[in-house]
VOTORLUM-629499 format. One line per 2 residues: number of its first residue (from 1); their letters; for each residue x, y, z of C-alpha. Coordinates in nm, 2 decimals. Layout:
NUM	A	X/Y/Z  ... .
! end
This chain:
1	MI	9.95/-4.20/-1.58  9.61/-4.32/-1.46 .
3	SR	9.61/-4.66/-1.33  9.39/-4.92/-1.48 .
5	ER	9.15/-4.93/-1.16  9.10/-4.54/-1.18 .
7	LV	9.01/-4.56/-1.53  8.75/-4.83/-1.49 .
9	IL	8.60/-4.62/-1.20  8.60/-4.29/-1.42 .
11	TL	8.44/-4.47/-1.69  8.15/-4.59/-1.47 .
13	VV	8.09/-4.24/-1.35  8.07/-4.08/-1.68 .
15	TA	7.81/-4.34/-1.80  7.60/-4.30/-1.51 .
17	LA	7.60/-3.91/-1.55  7.52/-3.93/-1.92 .
19	PM	7.12/-3.96/-1.88  7.14/-3.65/-1.64 .
21	AC	7.30/-3.45/-1.89  7.06/-3.52/-2.15 .
23	AS	6.77/-3.43/-1.91  6.93/-3.09/-1.86 .
25	RG	6.90/-3.02/-2.25  6.52/-3.10/-2.24 .
27	SA	6.50/-3.46/-2.32  6.25/-3.66/-2.12 .
29	PA	6.39/-3.93/-1.92  6.28/-4.29/-2.00 .
31	AP	6.00/-4.42/-1.79  6.06/-4.72/-1.56 .
33	PS	5.95/-5.04/-1.73  5.69/-5.10/-1.47 .
35	SP	5.51/-4.78/-1.50  5.35/-4.71/-1.85 .
37	AP	5.36/-4.35/-1.96  5.05/-4.15/-1.89 .
39	AA	4.82/-4.05/-2.18  4.85/-3.72/-2.32 .
41	VE	4.56/-3.46/-2.21  4.42/-3.23/-2.47 .
43	PS	4.32/-2.89/-2.35  3.95/-2.86/-2.28 .
45	SA	3.74/-2.65/-2.51  3.43/-2.65/-2.26 .
47	AP	3.32/-2.32/-2.09  3.43/-2.28/-1.74 .
49	TA	3.18/-2.40/-1.46  2.92/-2.13/-1.38 .
51	PP	2.93/-2.01/-1.03  2.65/-2.15/-0.79 .
53	RA	2.31/-1.97/-0.85  2.24/-1.71/-0.59 .
55	SL	1.96/-1.80/-0.33  1.63/-1.61/-0.38 .
57	AD	1.69/-1.43/-0.07  2.02/-1.30/-0.21 .
59	RL	1.84/-1.20/-0.55  1.56/-1.00/-0.36 .
61	AP	1.76/-0.83/-0.09  1.91/-0.58/-0.36 .
63	IF	1.58/-0.54/-0.49  1.42/-0.41/-0.17 .
65	TA	1.71/-0.23/-0.03  1.81/-0.03/-0.34 .
67	AP	1.90/0.33/-0.29  1.59/0.47/-0.46 .
69	VA	1.36/0.31/-0.21  1.57/0.28/0.10 .
71	HA	1.39/0.58/0.26  1.05/0.40/0.22 .
73	QL	0.88/0.19/0.49  0.88/-0.16/0.31 .
75	GV	0.75/-0.49/0.45  0.80/-0.81/0.26 .
77	LV	0.76/-1.17/0.33  0.78/-1.47/0.09 .
79	RS	0.71/-1.83/0.16  0.69/-2.18/-0.01 .
81	LA	0.36/-2.32/0.00  0.51/-2.65/-0.06 .
83	TG	0.75/-2.67/0.24  0.65/-2.37/0.46 .
85	DT	1.00/-2.23/0.43  1.06/-1.85/0.45 .
87	LY	1.25/-1.75/0.14  1.29/-1.38/0.22 .
89	AL	1.16/-1.16/0.49  1.21/-0.79/0.54 .
91	NE	1.01/-0.61/0.83  0.74/-0.88/0.81 .
93	QR	0.61/-0.80/1.15  0.58/-0.42/1.08 .
95	MM	0.24/-0.26/1.09  0.17/-0.10/0.76 .
97	VP	-0.13/0.07/0.57  -0.25/-0.19/0.33 .
99	AS	-0.49/-0.01/0.09  -0.69/-0.26/-0.09 .
101	NM	-0.49/-0.55/0.03  -0.74/-0.51/0.33 .
103	KV	-0.99/-0.69/0.10  -0.76/-1.02/0.12 .
105	LT	-0.86/-1.05/0.49  -1.22/-0.95/0.44 .
107	VA	-1.30/-1.20/0.15  -1.12/-1.49/0.34 .
109	AA	-1.32/-1.41/0.64  -1.66/-1.38/0.44 .
111	AR	-1.58/-1.70/0.25  -1.52/-1.90/0.56 .
113	AL	-1.81/-1.75/0.77  -2.07/-1.72/0.51 .
115	GW	-1.98/-2.00/0.26  -1.93/-1.94/-0.12 .
117	DH	-2.31/-2.03/-0.18  -2.43/-1.73/0.02 .
119	RF	-2.67/-1.51/-0.15  -2.84/-1.16/-0.05 .
121	VT	-3.21/-1.16/-0.06  -3.44/-0.86/-0.15 .
123	RI	-3.80/-0.90/-0.08  -4.08/-0.70/-0.25 .
125	VA	-4.39/-0.69/-0.01  -4.74/-0.54/-0.02 .
127	TG	-4.88/-0.38/0.29  -5.24/-0.42/0.13 .
129	PL	-5.47/-0.64/-0.08  -5.46/-0.65/-0.46 .
131	LP	-5.82/-0.54/-0.58  -6.00/-0.69/-0.88 .
133	NG	-5.93/-0.38/-1.09  -5.55/-0.41/-1.06 .
135	TL	-5.49/-0.16/-0.78  -5.25/-0.26/-0.49 .
137	DG	-5.44/-0.09/-0.21  -5.14/-0.01/0.01 .
139	NL	-4.77/0.04/-0.03  -4.51/-0.15/-0.21 .
141	VV	-4.22/-0.21/0.02  -3.86/-0.32/-0.11 .
143	VG	-3.69/-0.47/0.18  -3.31/-0.52/0.12 .
145	SG	-3.01/-0.71/0.28  -2.72/-0.55/0.10 .
147	DP	-2.71/-0.71/-0.24  -2.44/-0.53/-0.43 .
149	TI	-2.49/-0.67/-0.77  -2.76/-0.49/-0.94 .
151	NP	-2.51/-0.29/-1.18  -2.36/-0.33/-1.51 .
153	RH	-2.07/-0.55/-1.39  -2.32/-0.83/-1.36 .
155	PE	-2.52/-0.83/-1.69  -2.75/-1.10/-1.58 .
157	RW	-2.85/-0.88/-1.30  -2.84/-0.53/-1.45 .
159	GA	-3.21/-0.58/-1.57  -3.32/-0.71/-1.23 .
161	LD	-3.56/-0.41/-1.16  -3.73/-0.45/-1.48 .
163	DW	-3.77/-0.83/-1.43  -3.94/-0.74/-1.09 .
165	AA	-4.17/-0.50/-1.26  -4.27/-0.75/-1.52 .
167	AL	-4.34/-1.02/-1.26  -4.56/-0.79/-1.07 .
169	RA	-4.74/-0.68/-1.37  -4.80/-1.06/-1.45 .
171	RG	-4.97/-1.08/-1.11  -5.22/-0.83/-1.24 .
173	IK	-5.07/-0.51/-1.06  -5.15/-0.21/-1.25 .
175	VV	-5.17/0.07/-0.99  -4.99/0.11/-0.65 .
177	SG	-5.22/0.34/-0.43  -4.98/0.41/-0.16 .
179	HL	-4.59/0.46/-0.18  -4.29/0.29/-0.32 .
181	IG	-4.07/0.24/0.00  -3.72/0.14/0.02 .
183	DD	-3.66/-0.04/0.36  -3.29/-0.04/0.42 .
185	NA	-3.31/-0.09/0.80  -3.11/-0.42/0.78 .
187	FS	-2.80/-0.21/0.77  -2.70/0.08/1.00 .
189	EP	-2.62/0.42/0.88  -2.42/0.60/0.75 .
191	GW	-2.25/0.34/0.53  -1.90/0.49/0.54 .
193	GS	-1.59/0.34/0.68  -1.41/0.46/0.98 .
195	GW	-1.10/0.65/0.87  -1.21/0.74/0.51 .
197	SW	-1.07/1.08/0.40  -1.34/1.36/0.34 .
199	DD	-1.22/1.42/0.00  -1.27/1.06/-0.10 .
201	LS	-1.65/1.06/0.00  -1.77/1.25/-0.33 .
203	AG	-1.60/0.98/-0.56  -1.77/0.67/-0.68 .
205	YG	-1.51/0.45/-0.50  -1.59/0.63/-0.17 .
207	AQ	-1.98/0.59/-0.20  -2.15/0.47/0.13 .
209	IG	-2.32/0.12/0.14  -2.66/0.03/0.24 .
211	AL	-2.91/-0.25/0.25  -3.05/-0.14/-0.08 .
213	QY	-2.77/-0.08/-0.35  -2.81/0.01/-0.73 .
215	HE	-2.55/0.11/-0.99  -2.29/0.07/-0.71 .
217	NQ	-2.44/0.38/-0.54  -2.27/0.61/-0.79 .
219	VE	-2.36/0.81/-1.09  -2.16/0.86/-1.43 .
221	IA	-2.10/1.21/-1.52  -2.01/1.27/-1.88 .
223	VG	-1.83/1.60/-1.95  -1.80/1.70/-2.32 .
225	PG	-1.67/2.04/-2.48  -1.93/2.31/-2.61 .
227	LE	-1.93/2.43/-2.97  -1.66/2.68/-2.90 .
229	PG	-1.40/2.82/-2.66  -1.57/3.00/-2.38 .
231	AR	-1.89/2.81/-2.37  -2.01/2.59/-2.09 .
233	AI	-1.90/2.23/-2.11  -2.19/1.98/-2.19 .
235	VS	-2.28/1.75/-1.88  -2.49/1.45/-1.86 .
237	VS	-2.56/1.25/-1.54  -2.68/0.90/-1.54 .
239	PA	-2.89/0.69/-1.42  -3.19/0.91/-1.36 .
241	GH	-3.34/0.95/-1.01  -2.99/1.02/-0.83 .
243	GL	-3.13/1.31/-0.63  -2.81/1.52/-0.69 .
245	LV	-2.83/1.88/-0.77  -2.57/1.94/-1.04 .
247	EN	-2.38/2.27/-1.08  -2.17/2.28/-1.38 .
249	RA	-1.87/2.53/-1.38  -1.65/2.35/-1.63 .
251	NT	-1.58/2.55/-1.95  -1.46/2.48/-2.30 .
253	VG	-1.12/2.61/-2.38  -0.89/2.60/-2.71 .
255	SE	-0.79/2.27/-2.85  -0.42/2.34/-2.74 .
257	VP	-0.53/2.38/-2.38  -0.51/2.06/-2.16 .
259	TR	-0.84/1.90/-2.03  -0.88/1.89/-1.65 .
261	VS	-1.22/1.83/-1.49  -1.32/1.73/-1.13 .
263	IE	-1.61/1.70/-0.90  -1.69/1.82/-0.55 .
265	RR	-1.96/1.74/-0.31  -1.96/1.77/0.06 .
267	PG	-2.08/1.47/0.26  -2.44/1.50/0.35 .
269	ET	-2.52/1.74/0.07  -2.70/1.68/-0.26 .
271	LL	-2.51/1.96/-0.44  -2.25/1.82/-0.68 .
273	TI	-2.02/2.07/-0.86  -1.83/2.01/-1.17 .
275	NG	-1.52/2.22/-1.21  -1.25/2.25/-1.47 .
277	QI	-1.20/2.29/-1.85  -1.22/2.08/-2.16 .
279	AT	-1.06/2.14/-2.48  -1.25/2.19/-2.80 .
281	GA	-1.28/1.88/-3.01  -1.19/1.66/-2.71 .
283	AP	-1.35/1.33/-2.63  -1.59/1.34/-2.33 .
285	RT	-1.44/1.26/-2.00  -1.64/1.03/-1.77 .
287	LL	-1.62/1.08/-1.40  -1.79/0.86/-1.11 .
289	AS	-1.96/1.05/-0.82  -2.12/0.88/-0.51 .
291	VD	-2.49/0.96/-0.44  -2.60/1.11/-0.12 .
293	NP	-2.87/0.85/-0.05  -2.82/0.51/-0.19 .
295	TR	-3.17/0.39/-0.09  -3.33/0.69/-0.28 .
297	LF	-3.14/0.61/-0.60  -3.27/0.25/-0.56 .
299	VE	-3.63/0.33/-0.53  -3.63/0.60/-0.81 .
301	AF	-3.48/0.35/-1.04  -3.73/0.10/-0.94 .
303	RE	-4.03/0.34/-1.00  -3.89/0.42/-1.35 .
305	AL	-3.89/0.04/-1.41  -4.24/0.00/-1.29 .
307	NR	-4.35/0.28/-1.55  -4.19/0.09/-1.82 .
309	KG	-4.40/-0.20/-1.75  -4.73/-0.01/-1.71 .
311	IF	-4.75/0.01/-1.34  -4.83/0.36/-1.19 .
313	VA	-4.73/0.44/-0.85  -4.97/0.72/-0.70 .
315	GS	-4.76/0.79/-0.40  -4.38/0.89/-0.38 .
317	AL	-4.06/0.68/-0.38  -3.93/0.70/-0.05 .
319	DV	-3.64/0.61/0.18  -3.81/0.43/0.48 .
321	DE	-3.64/0.69/0.71  -3.85/0.97/0.56 .
323	LP	-4.16/0.81/0.70  -4.29/0.90/1.08 .
325	SP	-4.26/0.52/1.14  -4.17/0.21/0.93 .
327	PD	-4.44/0.01/0.78  -4.57/-0.28/0.97 .
329	LA	-4.46/-0.57/0.77  -4.58/-0.85/1.00 .
331	GA	-4.87/-0.95/0.79  -4.75/-0.82/0.45 .
333	DT	-4.77/-1.04/0.14  -4.42/-1.12/0.00 .
335	LI	-4.47/-1.09/-0.38  -4.11/-1.15/-0.48 .
337	AD	-3.82/-1.29/-0.30  -3.51/-1.22/-0.51 .
339	QS	-3.17/-1.38/-0.46  -2.83/-1.24/-0.56 .
341	PP	-2.56/-1.44/-0.73  -2.35/-1.64/-0.49 .
343	LS	-2.06/-1.50/-0.31  -1.83/-1.70/-0.53 .
345	AI	-1.95/-1.47/-0.81  -1.96/-1.16/-0.61 .
347	ID	-1.59/-1.16/-0.52  -1.49/-1.16/-0.87 .
349	PL	-1.53/-0.77/-0.92  -1.45/-0.73/-0.57 .
351	LR	-1.09/-0.87/-0.60  -1.03/-0.84/-0.99 .
353	HS	-1.15/-0.48/-1.00  -1.12/-0.37/-0.64 .
355	RN	-1.46/-0.26/-0.57  -1.49/-0.10/-0.24 .
357	EY	-1.87/-0.13/-0.22  -1.86/-0.51/-0.24 .
359	AE	-1.58/-0.54/0.04  -1.78/-0.32/0.27 .
361	TL	-2.09/-0.52/0.22  -1.91/-0.85/0.30 .
363	LW	-1.78/-0.71/0.61  -2.11/-0.57/0.74 .
365	AL	-2.25/-0.91/0.64  -2.04/-1.08/0.90 .
367	SP	-2.25/-0.90/1.17  -2.48/-1.12/1.39 .
369	AD	-2.83/-1.19/1.25  -3.01/-1.05/1.54 .
371	AP	-2.96/-0.69/1.49  -2.89/-0.44/1.19 .
373	AS	-2.56/-0.50/1.03  -2.29/-0.25/1.12 .
375	EA	-1.93/-0.17/1.09  -1.84/-0.25/1.44 .
377	AG	-2.04/-0.57/1.44  -1.87/-0.69/1.11 .
379	LG	-1.52/-0.61/1.24  -1.59/-0.83/1.55 .
381	GL	-1.71/-1.13/1.32  -1.39/-1.06/1.10 .
383	RD	-1.16/-1.08/1.39  -1.33/-1.41/1.50 .
385	VL	-1.30/-1.56/1.17  -0.95/-1.47/1.12 .
387	TE	-0.84/-1.60/1.46  -1.00/-1.93/1.37 .
389	LG	-0.77/-1.91/1.06  -0.47/-1.87/1.25 .
391	VD	-0.42/-1.51/1.19  -0.37/-1.36/1.55 .
393	AS	-0.52/-1.01/1.62  -0.20/-0.88/1.71 .
395	LY	-0.09/-0.91/1.35  -0.35/-0.66/1.20 .
397	RA	-0.58/-0.37/1.30  -0.88/-0.35/1.09 .
399	FD	-1.13/-0.05/1.08  -1.30/-0.11/0.74 .
401	GS	-1.35/-0.39/0.50  -1.21/-0.24/0.18 .
403	GL	-0.89/-0.08/0.28  -1.00/0.27/0.20 .
405	SR	-0.94/0.36/0.56  -0.61/0.52/0.67 .
407	YD	-0.67/0.38/1.01  -0.61/0.02/0.87 .
409	MV	-0.29/-0.15/0.96  -0.17/-0.50/0.86 .
411	TP	0.17/-0.68/0.87  0.29/-0.88/0.59 .
413	ES	0.27/-1.18/0.82  -0.10/-1.14/0.85 .
415	LV	-0.15/-1.14/0.49  0.08/-1.44/0.42 .
417	RT	-0.09/-1.64/0.70  -0.44/-1.54/0.57 .
419	LT	-0.34/-1.65/0.22  -0.18/-1.98/0.34 .
421	AV	-0.49/-2.07/0.54  -0.71/-2.02/0.23 .
423	WN	-0.44/-2.22/0.02  -0.47/-2.51/0.28 .
425	DP	-0.84/-2.52/0.26  -0.96/-2.73/-0.03 .
427	VL	-1.30/-2.55/-0.02  -1.17/-2.19/-0.03 .
429	RD	-0.88/-2.22/-0.25  -0.99/-2.24/-0.61 .
431	PF	-1.26/-1.98/-0.59  -1.04/-1.75/-0.42 .
433	RA	-0.75/-1.75/-0.65  -0.99/-1.77/-0.96 .
435	AL	-1.09/-1.42/-0.85  -0.77/-1.26/-0.79 .
437	PV	-0.61/-1.04/-1.08  -0.35/-1.24/-1.28 .
439	TG	-0.04/-1.09/-1.44  -0.07/-1.02/-1.80 .
441	QP	-0.46/-1.07/-1.79  -0.77/-0.83/-1.79 .
443	GT	-0.78/-0.67/-1.43  -0.55/-0.47/-1.20 .
445	LE	-0.23/-0.67/-1.31  -0.30/-0.67/-1.69 .
447	RN	0.00/-0.46/-1.77  0.24/-0.63/-1.54 .
449	LK	0.50/-0.88/-1.63  0.33/-0.90/-1.98 .
451	GT	0.58/-1.11/-2.21  0.79/-1.23/-1.93 .
453	PG	0.82/-1.56/-1.76  0.60/-1.39/-1.50 .
455	EG	0.32/-1.37/-1.73  0.00/-1.58/-1.63 .
457	RV	0.21/-1.71/-1.32  0.10/-1.46/-1.04 .
459	WA	-0.23/-1.42/-0.88  -0.24/-1.12/-0.65 .
461	KT	-0.43/-0.84/-0.50  -0.31/-0.50/-0.56 .
463	GS	-0.35/-0.20/-0.33  -0.30/0.17/-0.41 .
465	MF	-0.35/0.50/-0.23  -0.14/0.82/-0.21 .
467	NI	0.22/0.69/-0.12  0.10/0.35/-0.05 .
469	RA	0.14/0.04/-0.27  0.08/-0.32/-0.18 .
471	LS	0.06/-0.66/-0.35  0.00/-1.00/-0.19 .
473	GY	-0.10/-1.33/-0.34  0.03/-1.65/-0.50 .
475	AT	0.30/-1.72/-0.76  0.40/-2.04/-0.92 .
477	TV	0.77/-2.08/-1.02  0.90/-2.21/-1.36 .
479	DG	0.96/-2.53/-1.17  0.60/-2.55/-1.04 .
481	EP	0.65/-2.46/-0.69  0.36/-2.26/-0.54 .
483	IV	0.48/-1.94/-0.34  0.29/-1.70/-0.12 .
485	FA	0.41/-1.35/-0.07  0.31/-1.01/0.06 .
487	FI	0.48/-0.67/-0.04  0.37/-0.33/0.13 .
489	AN	0.54/0.00/0.06  0.44/0.33/0.26 .
491	NY	0.56/0.68/0.29  0.79/0.67/-0.02 .
493	TV	0.87/1.00/-0.22  0.98/0.82/-0.55 .
495	PS	0.70/0.81/-0.83  0.48/0.53/-0.76 .
497	AA	0.58/0.38/-1.09  0.92/0.31/-0.92 .
499	IE	0.76/0.11/-0.65  0.55/-0.09/-0.89 .
501	SM	0.86/-0.16/-1.10  1.03/-0.28/-0.77 .
503	MD	0.77/-0.52/-0.69  0.76/-0.65/-1.06 .
505	DA	1.14/-0.72/-1.05  1.06/-0.90/-0.72 .
507	LL	0.79/-1.11/-0.87  1.02/-1.22/-1.18 .
509	AI	1.30/-1.32/-0.93  1.05/-1.54/-0.73 .
511	VT	0.87/-1.71/-1.06  1.23/-1.78/-1.20 .
513	ER	1.34/-1.93/-0.89  1.48/-2.31/-0.92 .
515	R	1.55/-2.50/-0.60 .
! end
């Protein structure tokens, strides 16, 4: 028998173990009176937290190091203009061929040294008196200083020669007894850049510059098909007075045959050969060719304008170099002093349409005023001004102003420093940026980033030659942060379109950056 004391103890043990047995069957134990039960938590229906956004450097690195472009020489630098922070850099100190990005340095230096209001002056002077019968008894001399704007890109200037002729006629001039002389001695000769390829020199973009410039020192060659296959192509060259001897070797072929036409002219020669074929029924093709003597083109065009206004020139239209000695202008009467548009207007076709003639003219205009302008003197001026802007000469090597030279070398650092100096100068910034091509707008960036967040957010100068692509300028992010950048690609073997696409991808990453 269990004693009374042991029964009491057993009863107490069973009572104490009962709650524990219930817990083992899944029942929740009662909470202590002093601690209220926690509220039930409902499962969350929100999406999981997004991972942190990659930095701009992390997003740009795969673009510029991808396998298709890994073999190329690439130089990249991206900086914030708001903070000065370097956001991405790749070979930013490497010397590379910039193509037309050389124009960034040239325009910045010219704007700083010459000022946005700088104008080129062309004087028309008479070496003899005007007789009562309307005869100018002497020569009519046009003295140039490099104005590049008398061409269709400037509608208000395209009629300048006719305007001058009308003004001379209004002064009573009917006959010039002597010659019409183009004085181009303000510029040295020849007007080509150092390191230009010989096969560029016959093309319009390879035209030499001079103190007298008309129609961008080039002619337009229209090549159309003949009436039937086998016939010679139909060729026309304008403007008149170009001084070239045109040899037409282009033929008409069947409509199913592709059209291929080209031009050929050796430097220093006037013979221009047109080669190739054009399909029956094809639209005319237009080619641009440089002229052998820009001054001769100018004076011949001016002579035609004088004729249209009823002024007869008895002598010849001459380059001053064709005379035994230049005319003495010490006592000559200045009849007209024409001024070009200001530099702020001149840079628009230079940057937006990458006109080489304009860039070389500005480079030479950086020469000291006490001697004929030259490439060497202009390069000295360029170096001095860029140093003043904080761009050390060790960061670039300049041999021309346009970038057509294969000798030119720049670093991404030199481009970014130049662009930064322009941005930080309230006088330089707005006219410079306004002349740059803009993504999705007419100009060399018209097809870039159209229909994307990058449209209208990038202002940049393009550069392109064989196996060379460059792009540098400004971008504004979707948050409004101003960015300066420079991309250069040399010695690639993929199609140029792949390099351009790479740069577009990088620009899109930049403009969508949020910091």
